[in-house]
Each structure stands twice: as C-alpha cells, then as structure tokens.
N, C-alpha and C positions, 0 to 999 in steps of 0.2 A: 653700520656695513651690512647690515641686513638688506636695507633699501638699495645698496650698490649692488651686492651679491641677486637680488630680484632683476633690478635692471640687466644686468648681466647676462642671467639666465634669460632674459626676454630677447636681448639682444641676438645670444646663440640660438633662439627659438625661430628669430625673423630669419637669421643667415639659413638655419634647416631647411626652412618653407619655401627661401627665395632658390635655394640651390637644386630643392627637388622638383619646384616649378619650372626652375632651368633645362632639367634633366628632362622632365615630361614636355616641354615644348622641343627638346630637340629631338626626342623619339617621334614627337607628330609630325617635324618639318621631314625627318629622313622617311617616315611613310608616305608623305604628301608627295616627295621629289620624284618617285616615278609617274606619278600621275601628272605634273607639273611637265618633265619632259616630254611625256606623250601629249599633252595638248600643245605645247610649244611647235613641236615637230610636225603632228598631224591636222593641227587645228589652225593656230596662231599663224605659222610660218606658211601655208598653201593661201591663207587670205591674204598675206603681204605680197606673195609673190603674184597673185591676180589681181590685187590694187595696182602694183607696178607694171604689169606687162597691159595692163587696160588704160594706161597712161600713154601707150609707147603706139607710133606709127606701125601697122602690120608689115609693109613692105619695107622701109629704110630701118625700122628698129631705134629709131631716134625718139626723144620725148615730144608728145603730141599735146601735153596736158590733158583739157576735158573734150577733146575733138571727137571720140568714140562715145561719149556719154551724149553730148551735143547730135551726133548724126543719129543715136538711139532714138531720143523723142522725136526727132524728123523722120524717121523710117515708118512707113504705112505698115510693114510687115510685125514690126516690133508692137505697135500700138495695138493692132488686130489680135495678135499674139497674148498680149494684155489683157484684154476684152474677151476673149473665148477662155483662155485660162481663169479670168475671174467669175465669168458665168460656170464655167466647169466646178470650180470651187467652192462656189455658192450652193449648187444642185448638190453636189457629194455631202457637202455639211450636214445641211437641211435635212436631206434623207437620211444619211447615216444616222443622227439623233434622234430623228422620229422612229425606223423601224428597227434602230437600237434598243431603242427603249420600249418600245413595243414587245420585241421578242423577249426581253429581259423581264417583263412583267408575264407574259405569258408563262416563262420557263422557272418562274420562282415559285410557281403554284405547284402544290404536289402533284405532279400528271406521272401515267407511267409513262418509263422509257425517257424521261426528261433528260438524262446524261447524255444517251445516245443524240437526242437531237439537238445538244450543245455541242457535242464532239463533231455531227455533220454540219451543225453552222460553223463551225471554227475552222473546219478543215480546209476552204479556200484562202482564209487568211493566209494558213502557215504554206500556201503553195506559191510555188514562183509566179514573179509577175510575167514573165516570158512564156511560160504554160499556160498561165490563165491566158493571155492574149491568143495563143496560137489555137486554144481551144474553142473560145468564143469567135474567131475568124472562121472555123470550120462549121461551127453554130450555124452562124449567119450568112453562110457562104450561100447565093442566090442559086445556085443550080444545085449542089451537091448538100446544103446544110440541112441538119435535122428539123431546125424549125421550120423551114417551107416543104419539108416532106410531111410534117403535120398540118401543116396549112392545107396543102393539096389532100390528104386524107379529109377534110373537113370540109373541103370543096372552095376551100379560099384562094384567091389569084394569090402567086410568090410574091414576097416584097425584096427588095435589093435594099436593106437599111442601111449599108455602109456606103452607098452610093447617093443617098437623099440629102441633100443639103441641111433641110430642118431637122432629118430624121438621127442624124449622125452623131452628132454631141450629147443629144438625151441618151441614146444608147451606149454612148460611150460614159456616160455619167452612172446609168445603171450597172454597167459591167463592174466599175469602180466601186460600187457601193455593195455590190453581192462581194467581190473580193473582199472588202473591209468590215464587213457588218458584225462578222463572228467576234472580231474583237472588242468593237462597239457595244456589242450585246454582253460580252463578260464584263467589262467596264461597269454598265449600268447595272448586270446582276449582282458584282461586288457591292456598288453604292447602295442596292435595295437592301441587302441582307444586312449590312451596318447600321441601316435606321431600327431603331430598338421598337420592339411591335408595341410597347406599352403605349406609345402615342397613338397607333391606331384602333388599340382598345379603348382609349379614353374617348376618343371622338366616338366612335361605335355607342359607346354607353351615353354619350351626348345626344345623339340621335343623328350625327354626320352619314349621308350617303356615302357610296363609294366613290363617286365624283369629286365629293367637298374632300374627303381624305385625301384622293391623289392631288388634287388642287392646292390644299392650304398645309398638306404636311410632307408628301412625298416628292412632288417638285422642289420645295424650297428646300429640302434636306438633300435632294441629288444636286443642287446647285455646283457645288464643286467638280461632281464628276461630270457635269455638262459642261463646265467650262473647259475642262481637262480634254474632254472629247472635242470639242469644236476648236480648239488650239491644234490637237494631233491631227485632226481632220483637213483644216485647213492646210497646214503645213504638206502634208502627204498630196494632197490634191495640187498645190503650187509645183509639188515637185515631180506629179506624175511625168512618167517619160514612156516606159515599156507597151503601154497601152496605145498610146496615138503610133509609136513604131510599129507596132505588129499588126494591129486591129486596120488602122485606118491611113497611115503613112502622113498624118494631117490633111486630109482631102475629108470631101471633095472642096475643092475651090477654097482650101484652108479653113473649113468648117471646124475642123477638130486639131489645128496647128497649135497645140498647146505650147507654152514660151520655152520650157526645158527642150523640147524636140526642135522648136525654131532655133536654139542655141547651139543643139548638136549638130545641125546642117549648117550653120555660119561656121561652125568649129571647123567642122571635117570634109562636109562638102564644098563650102566656098573657100576653105582654109584661111580661113580669117581669125585668127588665134586671138588677136588685141581686140578686136571689136567682140567678139564672143566674150571676153574674158572681161569688158565692160558689161555686157548684159548678166552675165553671172554675178557681178559684186549688185548690180542693180537688183537681182533677183534676192539676194542675200537682204540687202537694206528694205526691200518689201516684206520680206517674213519677218525680220526684225520689228517693224514697224507695225505691223498687222499683229504680232503676239504680243507686243507692248500694249497696244491698244484693248485686244481681248480682256489683257489681266486687269487692266484698269478699269474698263467700263463692267466685265463681267465680275470682277472682285470686289465693287462696292453692293452687290446684290445678292453677294453670298450669305447666308443665315445659317448659322451652326446651331 
C-alpha cells in the first residue's frame, strides 16, 4: 500500500508541475503575442507586399515573374550604385572602427573634462541626418561656405568639393563617419571598461609594452564589440540616404549615387514602383547576406 501511495503522490506532483509549466508557458505566450503581432504587421507583411509588388509589371499590374530582377542585374545605373555604395560602406566601416577605437582609448584615460568631450562627440550622432546634411552643405558651399573662408584667410584657393568627381564620395564618407563616430566611440568605450584591469597589470609585470598589451590583450577582448560595430556600420552605410539626397543629389556624374537614393529616384521620380520594389528586396537580401557572412567569419575569431 505504501508503494502505491508513493506512486500516487509522485503522479500528483508531476501533474502539478505540468500544470504549472503549462500556465507559465501560457503567460509567456500572452506576453509574446503583442510583439508577434507587431512583427507581423510592420515587418513580415511589408516584406510580403514588397516581394509581391516586385513580381508585377509596373504598367499593367500583371504578374511578370523575375523580369524586374533580371532588369536590375542588366541596368548599368544599378550596378554603378552598387559599386558606389560598396565603396562608401567600406570606407565608413573602416574609418568608424579606427577613429572610434582611437577616441575610446583616449577618453578612457583619466583626462580632465573627458565627460564633456564624450558629450560633444556624441552630439552629432543624436542630430537628425537632414540637419547634418544641410549643415555640411553650407559648410562646403564654394561661394559662402565656412571652409572656403578659412582657406581664403590662409591664402589658399577655394575648393568646390561637392562638384569634384574624385572628391565627392570621400567627402560624403567623412561626413558619415563624423555623424556616427560618437556612437562607435561609446560602444568601444563600454568594451574597454569591461576588460578586467588584472590582465594588463599581469602583462605589465611580465614586461609587456603598451603596444603588446593592446595587441595581445585589448584587441582580442574587443573582438565582440568590433564585430558589432562593423555590422551596424555596414548596415547603416548601405541604407544611407539623406546625405546623398541633401548634400550631393547623387552627383557629380553619379559619383555619389548611393543605392537607396537610386531606389528613391526610381520609385518617386520615374514612378516605377514595381522595379523599385525589386531593387529594395535585392538590398534586403544583400544586407542579410553580408550580416550572415560577418557573423560567420568574425564570430570564429572572437576570444572570450
């Protein structure tokens, strides 16, 4: 009898646990349901609509299959915007990592006024891209810009940066880096402050130089932060739009015709929504592919 009673008690305990687990799962699903609805409405549904629109003929509205995608790979303007955007993303990502890490190392030192310096560096990041574009367009104006006035004081000839085919894209890269380097600096600063000081102290005792400590301790431990910074820099660069629209309008001679700016022109200036939808979906796939590659390649080298 005691054995039967023990089994009954064990079964009752299991039933209670199963009931508790079911209630906890139900509560979890209830909390997740609003987020699920949000993603369905504002993420999955727009992607579905975009994909369906990209498979239609813009004029007749009938199903056109992959015609818009075939046209995209044969369109020299699309290929040029891909190339320009790739160079833009590469320049912004590399400079953001180098300058952001350098500023983070500098402001991690016990400097007087470093809090004010951090705030000043972060201010451009929290400023609207439209305002940044208007400000830099005025600064670089060949007739009334502040930069050319400084050149005149120094006895240097004025420069029309935004009309120079070779200089326009590098100038746009510098502006983009200036706009976002404060955020990059904050991320690297958080990573630096998360490294236990005992590692550097032990290396100093062993006679390691500053460069050796930075190369063999700091950089490997900052690998997760560097990977994250590279991913967000690439994504933000591929999606850059306001800078090209306001500062250069894609010129000169399409030297700064970024991909999103080209999609904007196709959709609203040429009124070809179906083709623009195909271009947008291609950008979505490109961002997804690049992010996956970065996670696979960079994630294998991370040391904890």
